[in-house]
C-alpha positions as a Markdown table, in Angstrom:
| # | Residue | x | y | z |
|---|---|---|---|---|
| 1 | Met | -28.8 | 6.8 | -109.2 |
| 2 | Asn | -31.9 | 9.1 | -109.0 |
| 3 | Ile | -34.4 | 8.2 | -106.3 |
| 4 | Tyr | -37.2 | 9.5 | -108.4 |
| 5 | Leu | -36.4 | 7.1 | -111.2 |
| 6 | Ile | -36.2 | 4.1 | -108.8 |
| 7 | Ala | -39.5 | 5.1 | -107.3 |
| 8 | Ile | -41.3 | 5.4 | -110.6 |
| 9 | Ala | -39.9 | 1.9 | -111.6 |
| 10 | Val | -40.7 | 0.1 | -108.3 |
| 11 | Leu | -43.8 | 1.8 | -106.9 |
| 12 | Pro | -46.4 | 0.4 | -109.4 |
| 13 | Val | -45.0 | -3.1 | -108.7 |
| 14 | Leu | -45.5 | -2.6 | -105.0 |
| 15 | Val | -49.0 | -1.2 | -105.4 |
| 16 | Leu | -50.1 | -4.2 | -107.5 |
| 17 | Ala | -48.4 | -6.7 | -105.1 |
| 18 | Phe | -50.4 | -5.1 | -102.2 |
| 19 | Val | -53.6 | -5.3 | -104.2 |
| 20 | Val | -53.3 | -9.0 | -104.8 |
| 21 | Tyr | -52.2 | -9.6 | -101.3 |
| 22 | Arg | -55.3 | -7.9 | -100.0 |
| 23 | Gln | -57.5 | -10.1 | -102.3 |
| 24 | Asp | -56.2 | -13.2 | -100.5 |
| 25 | Lys | -59.0 | -13.2 | -98.0 |
| 26 | Tyr | -59.0 | -16.7 | -96.4 |
| 27 | Glu | -55.4 | -17.6 | -95.5 |
| 28 | Lys | -52.7 | -15.0 | -96.0 |
| 29 | Glu | -49.5 | -16.3 | -97.5 |
| 30 | Pro | -46.3 | -15.9 | -95.4 |
| 31 | Leu | -44.2 | -13.0 | -96.3 |
| 32 | Gly | -41.1 | -15.1 | -96.7 |
| 33 | Lys | -42.8 | -17.3 | -99.3 |
| 34 | Leu | -44.0 | -14.2 | -101.2 |
| 35 | Ile | -40.5 | -12.7 | -101.2 |
| 36 | Lys | -39.2 | -16.0 | -102.5 |
| 37 | Ala | -41.7 | -15.9 | -105.3 |
| 38 | Phe | -40.7 | -12.3 | -106.1 |
| 39 | Ile | -37.0 | -13.1 | -106.2 |
| 40 | Phe | -37.6 | -16.2 | -108.4 |
| 41 | Gly | -39.5 | -13.9 | -110.8 |
| 42 | Ala | -36.6 | -11.6 | -110.9 |
| 43 | Leu | -34.2 | -14.5 | -111.5 |
| 44 | Ala | -36.4 | -15.5 | -114.4 |
| 45 | Ile | -34.9 | -12.6 | -116.3 |
| 46 | Ile | -31.6 | -14.5 | -116.7 |
| 47 | Pro | -32.8 | -17.6 | -118.6 |
| 48 | Ala | -35.4 | -15.5 | -120.4 |
| 49 | Gly | -32.7 | -13.1 | -121.6 |
| 50 | Leu | -30.6 | -16.0 | -122.8 |
| 51 | Met | -33.5 | -17.4 | -124.7 |
| 52 | Glu | -34.3 | -14.0 | -126.2 |
| 53 | Ser | -30.7 | -13.5 | -127.3 |
| 54 | Ile | -30.9 | -16.7 | -129.3 |
| 55 | Leu | -34.4 | -16.3 | -130.7 |
| 56 | Ile | -33.8 | -12.7 | -131.8 |
| 57 | Arg | -31.3 | -14.0 | -134.4 |
| 58 | Phe | -34.1 | -15.7 | -136.3 |
| 59 | Val | -36.3 | -12.7 | -136.7 |
| 60 | Pro | -37.8 | -12.8 | -140.3 |
| 61 | Pro | -36.8 | -9.8 | -142.4 |
| 62 | Ile | -40.4 | -9.0 | -143.2 |
| 63 | Pro | -42.3 | -6.0 | -141.9 |
| 64 | Ile | -45.2 | -6.8 | -139.5 |
| 65 | Val | -44.1 | -10.5 | -139.4 |
| 66 | Ser | -40.9 | -9.5 | -137.6 |
| 67 | Gly | -42.9 | -7.5 | -135.1 |
| 68 | Ala | -45.3 | -10.3 | -134.5 |
| 69 | Tyr | -42.4 | -12.8 | -134.1 |
| 70 | Thr | -40.6 | -10.6 | -131.6 |
| 71 | Gly | -43.8 | -10.1 | -129.6 |
| 72 | Phe | -45.0 | -13.7 | -129.5 |
| 73 | Val | -41.9 | -15.8 | -129.8 |
| 74 | Val | -39.0 | -13.7 | -128.5 |
| 75 | Ala | -40.8 | -11.9 | -125.6 |
| 76 | Gly | -44.0 | -13.8 | -124.9 |
| 77 | Cys | -42.8 | -17.4 | -125.2 |
| 78 | Ser | -39.4 | -16.8 | -123.5 |
| 79 | Glu | -40.6 | -14.8 | -120.6 |
| 80 | Glu | -43.8 | -16.7 | -119.7 |
| 81 | Leu | -42.1 | -20.1 | -120.0 |
| 82 | Cys | -39.3 | -19.1 | -117.7 |
| 83 | Lys | -41.7 | -17.5 | -115.2 |
| 84 | Leu | -43.9 | -20.7 | -115.2 |
| 85 | Leu | -40.9 | -23.0 | -114.7 |
| 86 | Leu | -39.6 | -21.0 | -111.8 |
| 87 | Leu | -43.1 | -20.7 | -110.3 |
| 88 | Arg | -43.5 | -24.5 | -110.4 |
| 89 | Trp | -40.0 | -25.1 | -109.0 |
| 90 | Ala | -40.5 | -22.6 | -106.1 |
| 91 | Ile | -44.1 | -23.1 | -105.2 |
| 92 | Trp | -45.7 | -26.3 | -106.5 |
| 93 | Lys | -44.7 | -28.6 | -103.6 |
| 94 | Ser | -44.9 | -25.9 | -100.9 |
| 95 | Arg | -47.3 | -26.8 | -98.1 |
| 96 | Glu | -48.4 | -23.1 | -98.2 |
| 97 | Phe | -49.8 | -23.6 | -101.6 |
| 98 | Asn | -53.0 | -25.1 | -100.2 |
| 99 | Glu | -55.9 | -23.2 | -101.7 |
| 100 | Tyr | -57.1 | -22.1 | -105.1 |
| 101 | Phe | -56.4 | -18.4 | -104.8 |
| 102 | Asp | -52.8 | -19.1 | -103.8 |
| 103 | Gly | -52.0 | -19.8 | -107.4 |
| 104 | Ile | -52.9 | -16.3 | -108.4 |
| 105 | Val | -51.0 | -14.8 | -105.5 |
| 106 | Tyr | -47.8 | -16.6 | -106.1 |
| 107 | Ala | -47.9 | -16.3 | -109.9 |
| 108 | Thr | -48.5 | -12.6 | -109.7 |
| 109 | Phe | -45.6 | -12.2 | -107.3 |
| 110 | Val | -43.4 | -14.1 | -109.7 |
| 111 | Ser | -44.6 | -11.9 | -112.6 |
| 112 | Leu | -44.1 | -8.7 | -110.6 |
| 113 | Gly | -40.6 | -9.7 | -109.6 |
| 114 | Phe | -39.8 | -10.1 | -113.2 |
| 115 | Ala | -41.5 | -6.8 | -114.1 |
| 116 | Cys | -39.7 | -4.9 | -111.3 |
| 117 | Phe | -36.2 | -5.7 | -112.5 |
| 118 | Glu | -37.2 | -5.4 | -116.1 |
| 119 | Asn | -38.6 | -1.9 | -115.3 |
| 120 | Leu | -35.5 | -0.8 | -113.5 |
| 121 | Gly | -33.5 | -1.8 | -116.5 |
| 122 | Tyr | -35.6 | 0.2 | -118.9 |
| 123 | Val | -35.9 | 3.3 | -116.7 |
| 124 | Leu | -32.4 | 3.5 | -115.4 |
| 125 | Gly | -31.0 | 2.7 | -118.9 |
| 126 | Gln | -32.2 | 6.0 | -120.2 |
| 127 | Glu | -29.5 | 8.7 | -120.4 |
| 128 | Val | -31.9 | 11.7 | -120.2 |
| 129 | Phe | -34.0 | 12.2 | -117.1 |
| 130 | Ala | -37.1 | 13.4 | -118.9 |
| 131 | Glu | -37.0 | 10.3 | -121.2 |
| 132 | Ala | -36.5 | 8.0 | -118.2 |
| 133 | Met | -39.5 | 9.6 | -116.4 |
| 134 | Ala | -41.6 | 9.2 | -119.6 |
| 135 | Thr | -40.6 | 5.6 | -119.9 |
| 136 | Gly | -41.3 | 4.9 | -116.3 |
| 137 | Thr | -44.7 | 6.6 | -116.5 |
| 138 | Met | -45.8 | 4.7 | -119.6 |
| 139 | Arg | -44.6 | 1.4 | -118.2 |
| 140 | Ala | -46.4 | 2.1 | -114.9 |
| 141 | Phe | -49.7 | 2.2 | -116.7 |
| 142 | Leu | -49.1 | -0.5 | -119.3 |
| 143 | Ser | -46.2 | -2.9 | -119.0 |
| 144 | Val | -46.2 | -3.5 | -115.2 |
| 145 | Pro | -50.0 | -4.1 | -115.1 |
| 146 | Gly | -49.6 | -6.3 | -118.2 |
| 147 | His | -47.2 | -8.6 | -116.3 |
| 148 | Phe | -49.5 | -8.6 | -113.4 |
| 149 | Leu | -52.4 | -9.7 | -115.6 |
| 150 | Phe | -50.3 | -12.4 | -117.3 |
| 151 | Gly | -49.6 | -13.6 | -113.8 |
| 152 | Val | -53.3 | -13.7 | -112.9 |
| 153 | Met | -53.9 | -15.9 | -116.0 |
| 154 | Met | -51.0 | -18.1 | -115.2 |
| 155 | Gly | -52.0 | -18.5 | -111.6 |
| 156 | Tyr | -55.6 | -19.4 | -112.4 |
| 157 | Tyr | -54.7 | -22.4 | -114.5 |
| 158 | Phe | -51.7 | -23.2 | -112.2 |
| 159 | Ser | -54.2 | -23.7 | -109.4 |
| 160 | Leu | -56.6 | -25.8 | -111.5 |
| 161 | Ala | -53.6 | -28.0 | -112.3 |
| 162 | Lys | -52.8 | -28.4 | -108.6 |
| 163 | Phe | -56.2 | -28.9 | -107.1 |
| 164 | Gly | -58.4 | -29.9 | -110.1 |
| 165 | Asp | -61.3 | -28.1 | -111.6 |
| 166 | Gln | -63.9 | -29.8 | -109.5 |
| 167 | Ser | -66.1 | -30.1 | -112.5 |
| 168 | Gly | -66.3 | -33.9 | -112.7 |
| 169 | Thr | -64.3 | -34.0 | -116.0 |
| 170 | Lys | -61.1 | -36.1 | -116.4 |
| 171 | Arg | -58.9 | -33.4 | -117.7 |
| 172 | His | -55.3 | -34.2 | -116.9 |
| 173 | Arg | -53.1 | -31.9 | -114.7 |
| 174 | Arg | -50.8 | -31.4 | -117.7 |
| 175 | Tyr | -53.7 | -29.8 | -119.6 |
| 176 | Tyr | -54.0 | -26.9 | -117.1 |
| 177 | Leu | -50.2 | -26.6 | -116.9 |
| 178 | Trp | -50.2 | -26.1 | -120.7 |
| 179 | Leu | -52.9 | -23.5 | -120.3 |
| 180 | Ala | -50.9 | -21.8 | -117.6 |
| 181 | Phe | -48.2 | -21.2 | -120.2 |
| 182 | Leu | -50.2 | -20.8 | -123.4 |
| 183 | Val | -52.8 | -18.2 | -122.2 |
| 184 | Pro | -50.4 | -15.7 | -120.7 |
| 185 | Met | -48.0 | -16.3 | -123.6 |
| 186 | Leu | -50.7 | -15.4 | -126.2 |
| 187 | Leu | -51.8 | -12.4 | -124.2 |
| 188 | His | -48.2 | -11.2 | -123.7 |
| 189 | Gly | -47.4 | -11.8 | -127.4 |
| 190 | Thr | -50.5 | -9.8 | -128.5 |
| 191 | Phe | -49.6 | -7.0 | -126.1 |
| 192 | Asp | -46.0 | -6.7 | -127.3 |
| 193 | Ala | -46.8 | -7.2 | -131.0 |
| 194 | Leu | -49.2 | -4.2 | -130.9 |
| 195 | Leu | -46.2 | -2.1 | -129.7 |
| 196 | Met | -43.5 | -3.7 | -131.9 |
| 197 | Ile | -45.2 | -4.0 | -135.3 |
| 198 | Pro | -45.1 | -0.2 | -136.0 |
| 199 | Glu | -41.3 | -0.2 | -135.5 |
| 200 | Thr | -40.9 | -2.6 | -138.4 |
| 201 | Met | -42.7 | -0.4 | -140.9 |
| 202 | Gly | -41.6 | 2.5 | -143.0 |
| 203 | Glu | -43.8 | 5.4 | -144.2 |
| 204 | Gly | -47.2 | 5.6 | -142.5 |
| 205 | Gln | -45.7 | 4.3 | -139.3 |
| 206 | Gly | -47.2 | 7.2 | -137.3 |
| 207 | Val | -50.8 | 6.4 | -138.5 |
| 208 | Val | -50.3 | 2.7 | -137.9 |
| 209 | Ala | -48.7 | 3.2 | -134.5 |
| 210 | Gly | -51.5 | 5.4 | -133.4 |
| 211 | Ala | -54.2 | 3.0 | -134.5 |
| 212 | Leu | -52.4 | 0.0 | -132.9 |
| 213 | Phe | -51.9 | 2.0 | -129.7 |
| 214 | Val | -55.6 | 2.6 | -129.4 |
| 215 | Leu | -56.2 | -1.1 | -130.0 |
| 216 | Leu | -53.6 | -1.8 | -127.3 |
| 217 | Ile | -55.6 | 0.3 | -124.8 |
| 218 | Trp | -58.8 | -1.5 | -125.7 |
| 219 | Phe | -57.0 | -4.8 | -125.4 |
| 220 | Asp | -55.6 | -3.9 | -122.0 |
| 221 | Ile | -59.1 | -3.0 | -120.7 |
| 222 | Arg | -60.4 | -6.3 | -121.9 |
| 223 | Met | -57.5 | -8.1 | -120.1 |
| 224 | Trp | -58.5 | -6.4 | -116.9 |
| 225 | Lys | -62.1 | -7.5 | -117.1 |
| 226 | Trp | -60.9 | -11.0 | -117.9 |
| 227 | Gly | -58.4 | -11.1 | -115.1 |
| 228 | Ile | -60.9 | -9.8 | -112.5 |
| 229 | Arg | -63.3 | -12.7 | -113.5 |
| 230 | Arg | -60.5 | -15.2 | -112.8 |
| 231 | Ile | -59.7 | -13.5 | -109.5 |
| 232 | Arg | -63.3 | -13.7 | -108.4 |
| 233 | His | -63.7 | -17.3 | -109.5 |
| 234 | Leu | -60.7 | -18.5 | -107.5 |
| 235 | Gln | -61.8 | -16.5 | -104.5 |
| 236 | Glu | -65.1 | -18.3 | -104.6 |
| 237 | Leu | -63.4 | -21.7 | -104.8 |
| 238 | Ser | -61.1 | -20.7 | -101.9 |
| 239 | Gln | -64.2 | -19.7 | -99.9 |
| 240 | Lys | -65.8 | -23.0 | -100.5 |
| 241 | Gln | -62.6 | -24.7 | -99.5 |
| 242 | Ala | -62.6 | -22.7 | -96.3 |
| 243 | Glu | -66.2 | -23.7 | -95.6 |
| 244 | Ser | -65.5 | -27.3 | -96.4 |
| 245 | Asn | -68.1 | -27.2 | -99.0 |
| 246 | Thr | -67.7 | -29.8 | -101.8 |
| 247 | Thr | -69.9 | -28.0 | -104.3 |
| 248 | Phe | -67.7 | -26.1 | -106.8 |
| 249 | Asp | -68.5 | -23.9 | -109.9 |
| 250 | Met | -67.4 | -25.0 | -113.3 |
| 251 | Pro | -64.0 | -23.5 | -114.3 |
| 252 | Leu | -64.0 | -20.7 | -116.9 |
| 253 | Ser | -62.9 | -21.7 | -120.3 |
| 254 | Pro | -59.6 | -20.1 | -121.6 |
| 255 | Phe | -61.4 | -17.2 | -123.4 |
| 256 | Glu | -64.7 | -17.0 | -121.6 |
| 257 | Gly | -65.5 | -13.4 | -120.8 |
| 258 | Phe | -63.0 | -12.1 | -123.2 |
| 259 | Thr | -65.5 | -10.4 | -125.6 |
| 260 | Trp | -64.4 | -8.5 | -128.7 |
| 261 | Asp | -67.1 | -5.9 | -128.8 |
| 262 | Val | -66.0 | -2.3 | -128.4 |
């Protein structure tokens, strides 16, 4: 087992875990609880894999549609649902989950646990060293940060479900739990579909693949901007909690800040 391959698979996960840990400014989460969230994220691979093995049997034999189905239903739905269920099981009733930003911390650790073991599978599964390094490099810049951002979105709404949006509305907790699943699922599905659709096409695949890859990079940049807004918003709410201030900002709508201009 090559140490370089393990490093390129694991290092981007550790970097992003450190980044989100540093952003938790008011009450650091205990290491044991973070490790638990990470392990639960890794365990989510098992039920997600079972769901995917069933759903993949129903892929429609239609180019483009099959890629979209695989991205949204097989990957996006299965993986984000399993991550959310294990996040809720492991963290929801924990006394350490006591401020808004904690939702993003724990959700990203769950997502990064999933990404870490998924990454190891993809990288170590390559027979040629050069191909393994290329796979690890590509995933370090796209797939692992993607899972991180899906976790940010999940954690944002997970916290609003736990603590309320403080806006004076009567939205039910279930509403935000649904958003904690639907928003990352749609983002995950779009991300994967942009990669998978070219694989379903015949001639002209190279041109289409290139165009969709450019779109994927643009989409990824937009996700970063969107995720950073959610991080900052929950940091503000946590600060106001720490200061015992009862005045809160309105929550961001599911697609606020996600502009489509180039």
